N, C-alpha and C positions, 0 to 999 in steps of 0.2 A: 897660623902655625904656632905662635907663641902661646895662645890660649890652650891649644891641644897639649903642648909640652907642660904647661902649668897643671892641667888636669892629671896628666900622668905622674907628675912629681908628687902630688898630694894623695894620689890613689883614688879609687872609686868607692862609692857607698855600696853597701850590700844589705839585703833583707831576705828573710824567709818567713812565709806565712803557712800556718798549718791549721786546718779544721779537722776535728775528730768528734764523732758521736758514738757513744757506746749504748747498746740497747740489749734487751732480753734476747738471748740466742734465737736465731731464726734458721731452723734446719732447712728451709726451702732454698737457701743459697746453694746448697749442695746439688740441687736438681737444676738450677737455672744458671750455673756458672758460665757455661759456654755461650748461651744466648745473651746473657747480660754483658759479657765481655765485648761482644761485637756491637751491641746496641749502644753501650756507653762510649765505646771508642769512637763510633760514628758521631754521636751526639756532641761529644766534647772536642772533636777534631784532633784526637790524640791517636796516632796511627798504630802504635805498638801496644800489645797487651799480653798478659801472662796469666794462666790459670793455675792457681795453687790449690792445696788440699782444702783449705777452708775459706778462700777468698779469690777475687779476681782483681788484677791491677791493670790500669791503662795509663800510658805515658807517652811522652815524645822522646826522640832519640837523645836529646841533651838532658832529659829528666828535669827540665825546669818546671814542668807541670806534670803532676801525677795524681791519679784518683784511684781509690780502691773501695770495694764492697766486700765485707767479710761476714762470717758467721755471727759475730757479736759486735762488730764495729765497722764503721765506714769513715772515709775522710778524703781530704785532698791537700796537696802541697803545691805552693808556688814559690819559686826562687826569683829574686830580683824583680818584684812587681813594679811596673813603671809609674803607677799612680795609686792613690788611695782607694779608688773604686775598682781597680782591676781584680783583686783577689775576691772581695765579697761578691762581685758579679759572677766570677767563675764558680765559686763555692755554691752559691744559690742555684746557678744553672745546673750544676752537677747534682746536688741533692734533691732539687725539685724533680728532676728526671728519675732519680732512684726511687723516690716516694711514689711515682706513678707506675713503676714496673709491677707486672703481675707477680704476686707472691711476696712482695715486700710489705705493703700496708701503709696507709696514709697517717696512721697515728701509732707509731711504735712505742713500746714501753722504754722510756729513755732513762738510763742510769747516770750518764754524764754527757754533757755537751760543752765543747770548748773551742776557742780560737786562740792560737799562740802566734805572736809575731816577734821576730828578732831583728834588730836594726844595728847597723854599724855606720856611723857618720864620720867622715874624715875631719880631722882637726889640722889646720894649717900651721900651728905653732908646735911647741915641744910637748912631750909627755908631762913634764913638770908643770907647764902652764895649764894643761887640761886638768891635771890632778888638783891644782890649787883652785881652779874654777869650780870643779865638782865638790871639793871639800868645803868651800866657802858659800856656795850657792844652793847645794842640794843636800848633802849629808855632812853637816857641820858638827865637829866635835865641840862639846862644851868647854869653857875655860877650865872648869874643874877637871875634866877628863885629860886635857892637855897637860895640866900640872901633875896629874897622877902618872901619866905615861912618861913624861920627861924625855922625849925622843923625837927625832925628825920623822914625819910621815912620808913614806916613799911609795905607797900604793893604797888604794881605797876601793871599796865596792861591796856589794852584798845584797841579800834579799830583803825586800819590804813587801808585805802582804796586806791587801786592803779588801774592802767590800763597799759596793755602792748599790744604787737602785736596780742595776742591771744584773749584778751577780758578784762573785768573788773574782779578784785578780791578784796574781802573784807577780812580782817584778824582781828583776836582777839587773844591775847596771854598774858602770864604772869605766874609767879610762882604760885603754887597751893598746898594746903595741901589736905589730903585724905578726909576730911569732905566736901570740895568743889567738888572735882573730883568725889566722889560717887554719887552726884546729876546729873552729866553730863554723867557718864558711869555706870548706875545703875545695868547693867547685869554683870559687871566685878568684880570678887573676887580678893582679895589680891592686891588692888591698892597701889601704893607707898605712903609712908608717906609724901614725898615731890616730886613734879613732875613739869615739864615744860609743860604747856598747849599751844597748837597752833591750831587755827581754821582758815581754808582758804576756801573761797567760790568763785569759778570761774564761771563767767556767761556772756552770751550774750543775747540781745533781738533783734533777726533778724527782726521780724514782717513781714515775707514774707515766701513763700514756700522755703524749704531747702531740697536738695536731700538726699537720703539715704546715699550716700557715704560721703557727707559733714558732716552729723549728726554724723556718726560713727567716723570720723576723729576728730571732736570737742570733743567728749567724751574721746577718747584716749589722746588727747593733754592736755586737762584740768587736767585729772587724773595724767598724767606724770609730768606736770609742778608743780602741787600742791605738789606732793610727794617730788620732787627734791628741791623745794623752802623750804619746811619744813626741809629737811636734811641740807641745808646750814645755815638756821637760828639756828637750834639745835647745829650745830658744832660751830657757832659763839659764842653762849651763853655758852654752856656747855663744849666745847673743851678746852684743856689746852693751 
């Protein structure tokens, strides 16, 4: 019982995973919307679906999991994934099936492919403590900058953009109080009073036909690298 109360006091972690692929417009989606909605709904175990003008959506009642196939883009979203493998497994399962559907094609002309993950990790101490950890261990101001500012730092955070062998990735991070995080994770109850926010968006712009095998590999790699990078940054800032 004491452990349950402690978990409630510090709040619960949150995450949101998003996969999106943009491709050369496919007019066949307009003819297959009804058929694809039922097939994808059954394949993904998502009971609810909606047919819109240029796309089909399938989802569960709590909208923790949602997939869509559209005229020029497709994707899926998972909220509060329990493990590192959960989302890439779901995303690959979904898009492998989409690639097999009559009328879609196994090697679409891909304009952009990306995986974005947002994390909120509870911090058991104060906002000032997390701010100091973040400022000293991750985004540290130089001594010259501190002398030039001549003021007390009361908040910090911002974008940092990178590239590695897998693709480009844009990040945003910083300490956050619950009033801020509730705007980013509106579905989540019992958010932490203080938490570390980390947002990473991995992407490529191939601008060419990409095979089904390569697309699925990119999805898995982006999701894996994003999760692991967050774990390293979290440990750097919040570890003892």
